[in-house]
C-alpha positions as CSV (number, residue, x, y, z in Angstrom):
1,M,1.7,35.1,-23.2
2,N,-1.6,33.8,-21.7
3,N,-1.4,30.8,-24.0
4,I,2.1,30.0,-22.8
5,F,0.9,30.0,-19.1
6,L,-2.1,27.9,-20.0
7,E,0.0,25.3,-21.8
8,L,2.4,25.2,-18.9
9,A,-0.5,24.7,-16.5
10,K,-1.8,21.8,-18.6
11,N,1.6,20.2,-18.7
12,E,1.9,20.4,-14.9
13,W,-1.5,18.9,-14.3
14,S,-0.5,16.1,-16.7
15,L,2.7,15.6,-14.7
16,F,0.6,15.6,-11.5
17,L,-1.5,12.8,-12.9
18,L,1.6,10.9,-13.8
19,F,3.0,11.2,-10.3
20,F,-0.3,10.2,-8.7
21,L,-0.7,7.1,-10.9
22,S,2.9,6.1,-10.5
23,I,2.6,6.1,-6.7
24,I,-0.7,4.2,-6.9
25,A,1.0,1.7,-9.2
26,I,3.9,1.2,-6.7
27,I,1.5,0.6,-3.9
28,I,-0.6,-1.9,-5.8
29,L,2.5,-3.7,-7.0
30,S,3.8,-3.9,-3.5
31,E,0.5,-5.4,-2.3
32,L,0.6,-8.1,-5.0
33,I,4.2,-9.2,-4.5
34,L,4.5,-8.7,-0.8
35,K,4.1,-12.3,0.4
36,K,6.2,-13.8,-2.4
37,F,9.4,-11.9,-2.1
38,W,10.0,-9.9,1.1
39,S,8.6,-8.8,4.4
40,N,6.3,-5.8,5.2
41,N,9.3,-4.0,6.6
42,T,11.4,-4.4,3.5
43,N,8.5,-3.4,1.3
44,R,7.9,-0.3,3.3
45,K,11.5,0.8,2.9
46,I,11.4,0.2,-0.9
47,I,8.2,2.4,-1.1
48,H,9.8,5.0,1.2
49,I,13.0,5.2,-0.9
50,T,11.2,5.3,-4.3
51,V,8.5,7.8,-3.4
52,G,11.0,9.9,-1.3
53,I,13.4,10.3,-4.2
54,A,10.6,11.1,-6.6
55,V,9.1,13.9,-4.4
56,S,12.6,15.3,-3.7
57,F,12.8,16.6,-7.2
58,T,9.2,17.9,-7.6
59,P,10.3,21.5,-7.0
60,Y,12.0,21.4,-10.4
61,F,9.0,19.8,-12.2
62,F,6.2,22.1,-10.8
63,T,6.3,25.8,-11.1
64,H,3.7,26.3,-8.3
65,N,2.9,24.4,-5.2
66,H,-0.7,23.6,-6.1
67,Q,-0.2,20.2,-7.6
68,P,2.4,19.0,-5.0
69,A,0.3,20.2,-2.1
70,L,-2.8,18.4,-3.6
71,L,-0.7,15.3,-4.2
72,A,0.5,15.3,-0.5
73,F,-3.0,15.9,0.8
74,I,-4.5,13.1,-1.2
75,F,-2.0,10.6,0.1
76,L,-2.3,11.9,3.6
77,I,-6.0,11.0,3.4
78,I,-5.3,7.6,1.8
79,N,-2.7,6.7,4.3
80,F,-4.7,7.9,7.3
81,F,-7.8,5.8,6.4
82,S,-5.8,2.8,5.2
83,Q,-3.9,2.6,8.5
84,R,-7.1,3.2,10.5
85,N,-9.0,0.5,8.7
86,N,-6.1,-1.9,8.3
87,F,-5.8,-2.1,4.5
88,L,-2.7,-1.6,2.4
89,K,-1.0,-4.1,4.6
90,S,2.1,-4.1,2.5
91,F,3.5,-1.0,4.3
92,H,1.2,-0.6,7.4
93,N,1.6,-4.0,9.1
94,I,5.0,-3.9,10.6
95,E,6.3,-5.2,14.0
96,R,6.3,-1.9,15.7
97,E,3.7,0.9,16.0
98,S,4.4,3.6,13.5
99,Y,2.6,6.5,11.9
100,G,5.4,7.2,9.4
101,T,3.2,6.8,6.4
102,I,1.0,9.7,7.8
103,F,4.0,11.9,8.9
104,F,5.6,11.7,5.5
105,P,2.8,13.5,3.5
106,I,2.4,15.9,6.4
107,S,6.0,17.0,6.1
108,Y,5.8,17.3,2.3
109,L,2.6,19.2,2.5
110,S,4.0,21.6,5.1
111,L,7.1,22.4,3.1
112,A,5.2,22.6,-0.2
113,L,2.6,25.0,1.1
114,L,4.9,27.3,3.0
115,F,8.3,27.1,1.3
116,W,7.9,26.1,-2.3
117,E,10.3,28.8,-3.5
118,Y,13.1,27.1,-1.5
119,S,13.5,24.3,-4.0
120,D,17.1,23.4,-3.1
121,H,16.3,23.1,0.6
122,I,13.3,20.8,-0.1
123,T,15.3,18.6,-2.4
124,I,18.2,18.0,0.0
125,S,15.8,17.6,3.0
126,F,13.8,14.8,1.3
127,L,16.8,13.1,-0.2
128,I,18.2,12.8,3.3
129,L,14.8,11.3,4.4
130,A,14.5,9.1,1.4
131,I,18.1,7.6,1.5
132,A,19.9,8.2,4.8
133,D,16.9,7.3,7.0
134,P,16.3,3.8,5.6
135,V,20.0,3.1,5.3
136,A,20.3,3.9,9.1
137,S,17.4,1.6,9.8
138,I,18.8,-1.3,7.7
139,I,22.2,-1.1,9.4
140,G,20.6,-0.7,12.8
141,E,18.4,-3.8,12.3
142,N,21.1,-6.1,10.8
143,V,24.3,-5.2,12.6
144,K,25.4,-8.1,14.9
145,S,26.8,-6.4,17.9
146,K,24.3,-3.6,18.6
147,I,24.8,-0.7,20.9
148,S,21.2,0.2,21.6
149,F,19.6,3.2,23.3
150,N,16.0,4.5,23.8
151,I,15.3,8.1,24.5
152,L,11.7,8.8,23.7
153,G,10.2,5.3,23.2
154,D,11.8,3.8,20.1
155,D,14.8,1.5,20.2
156,K,17.7,2.9,18.3
157,T,21.3,1.8,17.7
158,L,24.6,3.6,17.7
159,Q,25.5,1.9,14.5
160,G,22.3,3.1,12.8
161,S,22.9,6.7,14.0
162,I,26.5,6.6,12.7
163,A,25.2,5.4,9.3
164,M,22.6,8.2,9.4
165,F,25.3,10.8,9.9
166,F,27.7,9.6,7.2
167,C,25.0,9.0,4.7
168,S,23.5,12.5,5.2
169,L,27.0,14.0,5.1
170,S,27.7,12.2,1.8
171,I,24.4,13.4,0.2
172,I,25.0,17.0,1.3
173,L,28.6,17.1,0.2
174,I,27.8,15.5,-3.2
175,L,25.1,18.1,-3.9
176,S,26.9,21.1,-2.3
177,N,28.7,22.1,-5.5
178,H,25.4,22.7,-7.1
179,F,23.2,24.0,-4.2
180,F,25.8,25.8,-2.1
181,N,28.2,27.1,-4.8
182,N,28.2,30.6,-3.3
183,W,29.7,29.3,0.0
184,D,33.4,28.8,0.4
185,I,34.6,25.2,0.6
186,Q,35.4,25.3,4.3
187,Y,31.9,26.6,5.2
188,R,30.3,24.0,3.0
189,L,32.1,21.2,5.0
190,I,31.2,22.8,8.3
191,A,27.6,23.3,7.2
192,A,27.3,19.7,5.9
193,I,28.6,18.4,9.3
194,I,26.2,20.6,11.3
195,I,23.2,19.5,9.2
196,S,24.1,15.9,9.4
197,I,24.5,16.0,13.2
198,A,21.1,17.8,13.4
199,V,19.2,15.2,11.3
200,T,21.0,12.3,13.1
201,I,19.8,13.7,16.5
202,S,16.4,14.2,15.0
203,E,16.2,10.6,13.9
204,A,17.5,9.4,17.3
205,L,14.8,11.3,19.1
206,S,12.0,10.2,16.9
207,N,9.2,7.9,18.0
208,K,6.5,5.9,16.1
209,G,7.7,7.1,12.7
210,S,7.9,10.8,13.6
211,D,11.3,11.0,11.9
212,N,9.4,11.2,8.6
213,L,8.3,14.6,9.8
214,S,11.2,15.7,12.0
215,I,14.1,14.9,9.6
216,P,13.0,17.0,6.6
217,I,11.8,19.9,8.8
218,T,15.1,19.8,10.7
219,A,17.2,19.6,7.6
220,F,15.2,22.5,5.9
221,L,15.5,24.8,8.9
222,F,19.2,24.2,9.4
223,I,20.0,24.7,5.7
224,E,18.2,28.1,5.8
225,L,19.7,29.0,9.2
226,L,23.2,28.4,7.8
227,H,22.3,30.4,4.7
228,N,21.2,33.3,6.9
229,I,24.4,33.2,9.1
230,Y,26.7,33.2,6.0
231,R,24.7,35.9,4.2
232,N,24.9,38.2,7.2
233,Q,28.5,37.4,7.9
234,I,28.0,36.6,11.6
235,V,29.5,33.1,11.6
236,F,32.2,33.8,14.2
237,D,29.8,35.7,16.6
238,Y,27.1,33.1,16.2
239,I,29.5,30.2,17.0
240,I,30.8,31.9,20.1
241,Y,27.3,32.7,21.4
242,N,26.2,29.1,20.8
243,L,29.2,27.7,22.6
244,I,28.4,29.8,25.6
245,I,24.7,28.7,25.5
246,I,25.6,25.0,25.1
247,L,28.0,25.3,28.1
248,I,25.3,26.8,30.3
249,L,22.7,24.2,29.2
250,F,25.2,21.4,29.8
251,V,25.8,22.6,33.3
252,A,22.0,22.7,33.8
253,Y,21.9,19.1,32.6
254,L,24.6,18.1,35.1
255,R,22.5,19.8,37.8
256,R,19.5,17.8,36.7
257,Y,17.5,20.7,35.5
258,L,17.3,19.0,32.1
259,S,17.2,15.4,30.9
260,V,19.2,14.2,27.9
261,S,16.3,14.8,25.5
262,G,15.6,18.1,27.3
263,L,19.2,19.2,26.8
264,V,19.0,18.5,23.1
265,G,15.6,20.3,22.8
266,A,16.9,23.4,24.7
267,I,20.1,23.6,22.6
268,T,18.1,23.2,19.4
269,M,15.7,25.9,20.5
270,A,18.5,28.3,21.4
271,I,20.3,27.7,18.0
272,F,17.1,28.6,16.0
273,L,16.1,31.5,18.2
274,L,19.6,33.1,17.9
275,G,19.9,32.3,14.2
276,F,16.4,33.3,13.1
277,G,15.6,36.0,15.7
278,G,18.7,37.3,17.4
279,N,19.2,38.3,21.0
280,N,15.7,39.9,21.2
281,Y,14.2,36.4,20.9
282,L,16.8,34.5,22.8
283,Y,17.1,36.5,26.0
284,P,13.4,36.3,27.2
285,L,13.5,32.5,26.9
286,V,16.9,32.4,28.7
287,V,15.3,34.4,31.6
288,F,12.3,32.0,31.6
289,F,14.6,29.0,31.8
290,I,16.9,30.3,34.5
291,T,14.1,31.7,36.7
292,S,11.8,28.7,36.3
293,S,14.6,26.2,37.0
294,A,15.6,28.1,40.1
295,L,12.0,28.3,41.3
296,S,11.4,24.6,40.7
297,F,13.6,24.0,43.8
298,V,11.5,26.1,46.1
299,Q,10.5,23.8,48.9
300,K,8.1,23.9,51.8
301,E,8.0,21.5,54.7
302,N,5.9,18.4,54.0
303,I,5.7,19.2,50.3
304,N,7.6,17.1,47.8
305,K,10.1,18.9,45.7
306,K,8.9,19.1,42.1
307,D,10.9,17.1,39.5
308,S,12.7,19.7,37.5
309,N,14.5,17.3,35.2
310,R,12.7,18.6,32.1
311,D,12.5,16.4,29.0
312,I,12.2,17.5,25.4
313,N,8.3,17.4,25.6
314,Q,8.3,19.9,28.5
315,V,10.9,22.1,26.8
316,F,8.9,22.4,23.6
317,S,5.6,22.6,25.4
318,N,6.9,25.8,27.1
319,G,9.0,27.3,24.4
320,G,7.8,25.6,21.2
321,P,5.0,28.2,20.4
322,A,7.5,31.0,20.9
323,L,10.0,29.3,18.7
324,F,7.3,28.8,16.0
325,I,6.5,32.5,16.1
326,C,10.1,33.4,15.8
327,I,10.5,31.3,12.7
328,V,7.3,32.6,11.2
329,N,8.6,36.1,11.7
330,Y,11.8,35.3,9.9
331,F,10.1,34.0,6.8
332,Q,7.1,36.4,7.0
333,P,8.1,39.5,9.0
334,N,5.3,41.3,10.8
335,A,5.5,43.9,13.6
336,L,2.9,42.2,15.6
337,L,4.7,38.9,15.9
338,Y,7.4,40.0,18.4
339,P,4.7,41.0,21.0
340,C,3.0,37.7,20.3
341,F,6.3,35.9,20.9
342,L,6.8,37.7,24.2
343,A,3.2,36.9,25.2
344,S,3.8,33.2,24.6
345,V,7.0,33.3,26.8
346,A,5.1,35.4,29.4
347,A,2.3,32.7,29.5
348,A,4.9,30.0,30.2
349,N,6.7,32.1,32.8
350,S,3.5,33.1,34.4
351,D,2.3,29.5,34.7
352,T,5.6,28.3,36.1
353,W,6.0,31.2,38.6
354,G,2.4,30.6,39.8
355,T,3.0,26.9,40.3
356,E,6.3,27.3,42.1
357,L,5.5,30.2,44.3
358,G,2.1,28.6,45.1
359,K,4.1,26.0,47.1
360,L,4.7,28.7,49.7
361,S,1.0,29.0,50.5
362,K,0.1,28.0,54.0
363,S,-3.3,26.6,52.9
364,N,-4.1,24.0,50.2
365,P,-5.0,25.3,46.7
366,I,-8.7,25.8,45.7
367,D,-9.9,24.4,42.4
368,I,-10.5,27.3,40.1
369,I,-13.8,25.8,38.9
370,S,-15.3,23.8,41.7
371,R,-13.9,26.0,44.5
372,N,-13.1,22.8,46.5
373,K,-9.7,22.4,48.2
374,V,-7.3,20.2,46.3
375,P,-3.8,18.7,47.2
376,Q,-0.7,20.8,46.4
377,G,0.4,20.4,42.8
378,T,-3.0,19.5,41.4
379,S,-3.7,21.1,38.0
380,G,-6.5,23.6,38.2
381,G,-5.6,24.5,41.8
382,I,-4.9,28.2,42.6
383,T,-3.7,30.1,45.7
384,I,-3.4,33.8,46.4
385,I,0.4,33.6,46.5
386,G,0.4,31.5,43.3
387,T,-1.8,34.0,41.5
388,F,0.4,36.9,42.5
389,G,3.4,34.8,41.3
390,S,1.7,34.3,38.0
391,L,1.3,38.1,37.6
392,L,4.9,38.7,38.6
393,G,6.2,36.1,36.1
394,S,4.3,37.8,33.3
395,I,5.5,41.2,34.3
396,I,9.2,40.0,34.2
397,I,8.9,39.0,30.6
398,G,6.9,42.1,29.6
399,L,9.7,44.3,31.1
400,I,12.4,42.4,29.2
401,G,10.4,43.1,26.0
402,Y,10.2,46.8,27.0
403,L,14.0,46.9,27.4
404,F,14.3,45.8,23.8
405,I,11.8,47.3,21.4
406,L,8.3,47.3,22.9
407,D,6.4,50.5,23.8
408,K,4.4,50.9,26.9
409,T,1.1,49.8,25.3
410,A,2.5,46.7,23.8
411,T,4.2,45.8,27.1
412,F,0.9,46.2,29.0
413,F,-0.8,43.8,26.6
414,V,2.0,41.3,26.8
415,I,1.7,41.2,30.6
416,V,-2.1,40.9,30.5
417,A,-2.0,38.2,27.8
418,G,0.6,36.2,29.8
419,F,-1.3,36.4,33.0
420,L,-4.7,35.6,31.5
421,S,-3.0,32.6,29.8
422,S,-2.0,31.2,33.2
423,I,-5.6,31.5,34.3
424,V,-6.8,29.7,31.2
425,D,-4.2,27.1,31.9
426,S,-5.7,26.5,35.4
427,I,-9.2,26.3,33.9
428,L,-8.2,23.7,31.4
429,G,-6.3,21.8,34.1
430,S,-9.4,21.7,36.1
431,T,-11.8,20.7,33.4
432,N,-10.0,19.0,30.5
433,Q,-6.7,17.6,31.7
434,A,-6.7,13.9,32.5
435,R,-6.8,12.8,36.1
436,F,-6.7,9.1,37.1
437,I,-8.1,7.5,40.3
438,S,-6.8,4.3,41.9
439,P,-9.1,1.3,42.1
440,E,-9.7,1.8,45.8
441,G,-10.4,5.5,45.2
442,S,-7.7,6.5,47.7
443,E,-5.4,8.3,45.2
444,I,-5.8,10.7,42.3
445,T,-2.9,11.3,40.0
446,E,-2.3,13.1,36.7
447,K,-0.1,10.3,35.4
448,Y,-1.7,7.1,34.3
449,E,-0.9,4.1,36.4
450,A,-1.7,0.4,35.8
451,N,-5.4,-0.4,36.7
452,Y,-6.2,3.3,37.4
453,F,-9.4,4.7,35.9
454,L,-10.0,8.1,34.2
455,Y,-11.4,10.4,36.9
456,T,-11.9,13.7,35.1
457,G,-10.8,15.2,31.8
458,S,-9.6,13.5,28.6
459,K,-6.9,10.8,28.4
460,I,-5.1,12.5,25.5
461,I,-4.8,15.8,27.4
462,N,-1.8,16.0,29.8
463,N,0.0,18.9,31.4
464,D,2.3,19.4,28.5
465,L,-0.6,19.6,26.0
466,V,-2.4,22.1,28.2
């Protein structure tokens, strides 16, 4: 028996070497023929399709994830340094700024390390990325009468998105007889449509090549989500709950609590929270969203109303860590993860309540580090009312957890963790978050303006990152 496993391991390492040398050969060949036959952009797509299709089927070639993960890590390093040092021009030098060659191995490495046993999911996810994504790009670039849009920085076309949807739908339906043969035919069609819509939206929201990460991750999660719903026979209830949630969020969008991207982000978050975690995970974030949206319109004379039109970055900055914990708990259940989830929501709620209720203070905030007075709304500034609001915001989420499954001790630690996180938020806002000063020195702002200079903190750290 040991000899069999040893021989199998040898064969898989030989296969690893074959994959590695084949990809290197494709890259070298593309460098040699680039200038003679086609542009960088075309060359990049050929490599994307070829390598994408190859890695899609690796779960059926490798028993364990050791070789695939190593393969992804090696090319992540190669692509990172080649882009940074401007070599391998055949697929790095394109007209727009893109980090797609870095995002691609990151997505493959992530799925290989964490979910190698979900071979069908990985195959479909990367086939969509390998085929549907470049097809959408080709059609979007070459169609004559384009209907363009720009959500997060990259120009997209309606025609390209339509192509993305139908190509993804075709891939899923063609493979569904093999991968989803335990589903009835109606559910297969519905699932294929849902997954195709999800990856199309993911591609439309991408920026600087991030679709090479977001498309396979989105496809993978939606496939497993639909498996879970079907397996637990909660399809009807799940659809009804989501329709109600979407209606509420759409009203929030109409009331300008959310931007278009924020609406998409909030719906996506609700879909995953309900599907992977259930009501225990959904309700605390619903409370956070409703209360924080309402408080964002608290006004005081001579204080500008805060912009509450949240985009997808703000939505995921507040709820993303909680969603991540929910998904981790689905795949690797642990009793400690639900209190951690609540602590994350409590931190976001505590920070928001502190900021909004702090507007009611009659005196200007005091910087938590320097102790100097700062203008209203300045990161790192605290007030007595705002600090009390932070504590109250954390208590609200802790009590919601207590109503579900938490005991008194866990509830106490959730409240303390949420409140202390808002204090840490203020400290980071005072010390590390970027602030910019005008050339005349008369204005300090947290958002970069033309000709402004960095005053404190780091350029790469904004409020969302904090």
